[in-house]
C-alpha positions as CSV (number, residue, x, y, z in Angstrom):
1,X,0.1,0.0,0.1
2,X,1.3,3.4,-1.0
3,X,0.6,6.0,2.0
4,X,-0.9,9.2,0.7
5,X,1.1,12.4,1.0
6,X,-0.6,15.7,1.1
7,X,2.1,18.5,0.8
8,X,1.2,22.4,1.1
9,X,3.5,24.5,-1.1
10,X,3.2,28.0,0.6
11,X,5.3,29.7,-2.1
12,X,6.3,33.2,-1.7
13,X,3.9,33.9,1.0
14,X,3.6,34.5,4.6
15,X,6.3,36.2,7.0
16,X,7.6,34.2,9.7
17,X,5.0,34.8,12.4
18,X,2.2,34.2,9.9
19,X,3.9,31.0,8.9
20,X,4.1,30.1,12.6
21,X,0.5,30.8,13.2
22,X,-0.6,28.8,10.1
23,X,1.6,25.8,11.3
24,X,0.1,25.9,14.7
25,X,-3.4,25.8,13.4
26,X,-2.7,23.1,11.2
27,X,-1.0,21.0,14.0
28,X,-4.2,21.5,16.0
29,X,-6.6,20.7,13.2
30,X,-4.7,17.6,11.9
31,X,-3.5,16.0,15.0
32,X,-5.7,12.9,14.6
33,X,-4.7,12.0,11.0
34,X,-2.7,8.7,11.0
35,X,-3.5,7.4,7.6
36,X,-1.7,9.9,5.5
37,X,1.6,11.9,5.5
38,X,1.4,15.6,5.7
39,X,3.9,18.1,4.8
40,X,4.1,22.0,4.6
41,X,6.6,24.0,2.6
42,X,7.3,27.6,3.9
43,X,9.6,30.1,2.7
44,X,13.4,29.5,3.6
45,X,13.3,32.3,6.3
46,X,10.4,30.7,8.1
47,X,11.7,27.1,8.2
48,X,13.4,27.2,11.5
49,X,10.5,29.0,13.2
50,X,7.8,26.5,11.7
51,X,10.0,23.4,12.7
52,X,9.8,24.6,16.2
53,X,6.1,24.9,16.1
54,X,5.5,21.5,14.4
55,X,7.8,19.7,16.9
56,X,6.2,16.5,18.1
57,X,3.3,16.7,15.4
58,X,2.3,14.5,12.5
59,X,3.3,17.2,10.0
60,X,6.6,17.2,8.1
61,X,8.6,20.1,7.1
62,X,9.5,20.6,3.3
63,X,11.8,23.2,1.4
64,X,10.6,24.7,-1.7
65,X,13.7,24.2,-3.5
66,X,17.6,23.4,-2.8
67,X,20.9,23.6,-4.4
68,X,23.0,20.5,-5.1
69,X,26.1,21.5,-3.1
70,X,26.3,21.8,0.8
71,X,28.8,24.5,0.9
72,X,30.9,26.7,-1.3
73,X,30.9,29.9,-3.2
74,X,27.4,29.8,-4.3
75,X,25.9,33.3,-3.1
76,X,22.2,33.0,-2.3
77,X,21.8,29.2,-2.4
78,X,20.7,26.7,0.4
79,X,22.2,23.1,0.5
80,X,20.6,19.9,1.5
81,X,22.6,19.7,4.8
82,X,21.4,23.0,5.7
83,X,17.7,22.0,5.1
84,X,18.1,18.7,7.3
85,X,19.8,20.9,10.0
86,X,16.7,23.2,10.2
87,X,14.4,20.4,10.5
88,X,13.2,19.5,6.8
89,X,12.3,15.9,5.9
90,X,11.4,16.9,2.2
91,X,12.5,19.1,-0.5
92,X,10.4,20.1,-3.6
93,X,12.5,19.9,-6.8
94,X,11.8,21.1,-10.3
95,X,8.6,22.9,-9.7
96,X,7.2,24.5,-12.8
97,X,7.7,27.9,-11.4
98,X,11.4,27.2,-10.8
99,X,11.5,25.7,-14.4
100,X,9.7,28.7,-16.1
101,X,11.2,31.7,-14.1
102,X,14.4,30.5,-12.7
103,X,16.0,28.5,-15.6
104,X,15.7,25.1,-13.8
105,X,16.5,22.4,-16.3
106,X,16.1,18.7,-16.4
107,X,19.7,18.3,-15.7
108,X,19.7,20.6,-12.6
109,X,16.7,18.6,-11.4
110,X,19.0,15.5,-11.5
111,X,21.7,17.0,-9.6
112,X,19.3,18.2,-7.0
113,X,17.6,14.9,-6.5
114,X,20.9,13.1,-6.0
115,X,22.1,15.8,-3.5
116,X,18.9,15.6,-1.5
117,X,18.7,11.8,-1.2
118,X,22.5,11.8,-0.2
119,X,21.5,14.0,2.7
120,X,18.7,11.7,3.8
121,X,15.7,14.0,2.6
122,X,12.8,13.0,0.6
123,X,12.7,14.6,-2.7
124,X,9.4,15.5,-4.3
125,X,10.3,15.6,-8.1
126,X,7.7,17.9,-10.0
127,X,6.9,17.3,-13.5
128,X,4.2,18.6,-16.1
129,X,3.3,19.9,-19.3
130,X,2.6,23.6,-20.3
131,X,-0.7,24.3,-22.1
132,X,0.7,24.6,-25.6
133,X,2.3,21.4,-25.1
134,X,-1.0,19.7,-24.1
135,X,-2.7,21.5,-27.0
136,X,0.1,20.0,-29.4
137,X,-0.7,16.6,-27.8
138,X,3.0,16.4,-26.4
139,X,1.9,15.8,-22.7
140,X,3.3,12.3,-22.7
141,X,6.5,13.2,-24.5
142,X,7.1,16.0,-21.9
143,X,6.7,13.7,-19.0
144,X,8.8,11.0,-20.6
145,X,11.7,13.5,-21.1
146,X,11.4,15.0,-17.5
147,X,11.2,11.6,-15.8
148,X,14.0,9.9,-17.7
149,X,16.2,13.0,-17.3
150,X,15.4,13.4,-13.7
151,X,16.3,9.9,-12.8
152,X,19.3,9.6,-15.2
153,X,21.9,7.2,-13.7
154,X,19.9,6.7,-10.5
155,X,20.2,3.1,-9.1
156,X,16.9,1.5,-8.0
157,X,17.7,2.0,-4.2
158,X,18.0,5.7,-4.6
159,X,15.2,6.2,-7.0
160,X,13.0,4.3,-4.6
161,X,13.1,7.3,-2.2
162,X,11.6,9.8,-4.7
163,X,8.1,11.1,-4.7
164,X,6.8,12.2,-8.1
165,X,4.4,15.2,-8.4
166,X,2.5,15.5,-11.7
167,X,1.7,19.1,-12.1
168,X,0.2,20.2,-15.4
169,X,1.6,23.8,-15.7
170,X,-1.8,25.2,-17.2
171,X,-3.6,24.0,-14.0
172,X,-1.4,25.9,-11.4
173,X,-2.8,28.9,-10.0
174,X,-5.3,29.1,-12.8
175,X,-8.4,27.7,-11.1
176,X,-8.3,25.0,-13.8
177,X,-7.9,21.4,-12.8
178,X,-7.1,18.4,-14.8
179,X,-10.1,16.1,-14.9
180,X,-9.6,13.0,-12.8
181,X,-9.3,11.1,-16.1
182,X,-6.7,13.5,-17.4
183,X,-4.9,13.3,-14.3
184,X,-5.1,9.5,-14.1
185,X,-3.9,8.9,-17.5
186,X,-0.8,10.9,-17.0
187,X,-0.3,9.0,-13.6
188,X,-0.7,5.6,-15.4
189,X,1.9,6.7,-17.8
190,X,4.4,7.8,-15.3
191,X,3.9,4.4,-13.5
192,X,4.5,2.4,-16.6
193,X,7.4,4.5,-17.5
194,X,9.0,3.8,-14.0
195,X,8.4,0.0,-14.6
196,X,10.2,0.3,-17.9
197,X,13.1,2.1,-16.2
198,X,13.2,-0.3,-13.3
199,X,10.5,-2.9,-12.6
200,X,6.9,-3.3,-12.1
201,X,7.1,-3.8,-8.3
202,X,9.2,-0.7,-8.1
203,X,6.8,1.4,-10.1
204,X,3.8,0.3,-8.0
205,X,5.6,1.2,-4.7
206,X,6.2,4.9,-5.9
207,X,4.0,7.6,-4.7
208,X,2.6,10.0,-7.4
209,X,1.0,13.2,-6.3
210,X,-1.3,15.5,-8.3
211,X,-0.8,19.2,-8.3
212,X,-2.6,22.0,-9.9
213,X,-5.7,24.0,-8.3
214,X,-6.4,21.3,-5.7
215,X,-9.2,22.3,-3.5
216,X,-11.3,20.7,-0.8
217,X,-14.0,20.3,-3.4
218,X,-12.1,18.2,-6.0
219,X,-9.6,16.3,-3.8
220,X,-11.9,13.5,-3.2
221,X,-12.6,12.8,-6.8
222,X,-8.9,13.0,-7.7
223,X,-7.9,10.6,-4.9
224,X,-10.5,8.3,-6.0
225,X,-8.3,7.5,-9.2
226,X,-6.2,4.3,-8.6
227,X,-2.8,5.8,-9.4
228,X,-3.1,9.2,-7.6
229,X,-1.4,9.0,-4.1
230,X,-1.8,12.4,-2.7
231,X,-1.4,16.1,-3.7
232,X,0.9,18.9,-3.7
233,X,-1.4,21.8,-2.9
234,X,-0.7,25.6,-3.6
235,X,-3.0,28.5,-2.9
236,X,-5.5,26.2,-1.0
237,X,-2.7,25.5,1.5
238,X,-2.4,29.1,2.8
239,X,-5.2,28.8,5.2
240,X,-5.6,26.1,7.8
241,X,-9.4,25.7,7.1
242,X,-8.9,24.7,3.4
243,X,-5.8,22.6,3.8
244,X,-7.1,20.6,6.7
245,X,-10.2,20.0,4.6
246,X,-8.1,18.8,1.7
247,X,-6.2,16.5,4.1
248,X,-9.5,15.2,5.7
249,X,-11.4,14.9,2.3
250,X,-8.5,13.0,0.8
251,X,-8.9,10.2,3.4
252,X,-12.5,9.5,2.5
253,X,-12.1,9.1,-1.2
């Protein structure tokens, strides 16, 4: 059985005390959830404070990005060891906004994945197509390239530690959500590709999340799909009420 993971990506939002307040509210609201993993990803400046608030809870801490070196002359970057030191268990890698606005490449995703795994963190590898790519029927081709490049030269033991998040770029922050059928089609393709790269048993063990305008109202239908194992939530993770509702609704799918 693949244990569901619901992760909230707070993106560039919330000051330190605002982040701490939200974390505290989620800690209280979700304290009884035992059948799913939960994680939140504040901005770097709030990680230390949020980790203190979440201490002893069932909510893990995630970083929104990471660099592939732990130290050196890399001004402005944050390394995997630093994230672990501040209490992180997860790191989001290759989010579409990083790819689109900050020149993240398939090659840099590969480097970051390796560094994060070496540090003992769980990477959440984001993949997904843009609107024009879907309209040109290139969705599966884009997914194939991103998965193969991201996992290039990965031994199975390391690849087994990765969580995949399928996020169609056209559905992020737009209010548009892939239909459950569209999402399931992509997830099935990803799982078949993982079976091709490794084996069927391996593919069946990997969690594949859906991301893209996930809300309390649509999470149940998405989670009812056989190959959707959770969600990477953006805007709806910024209030305790909506994120807690997403987590709880996901458990009744």
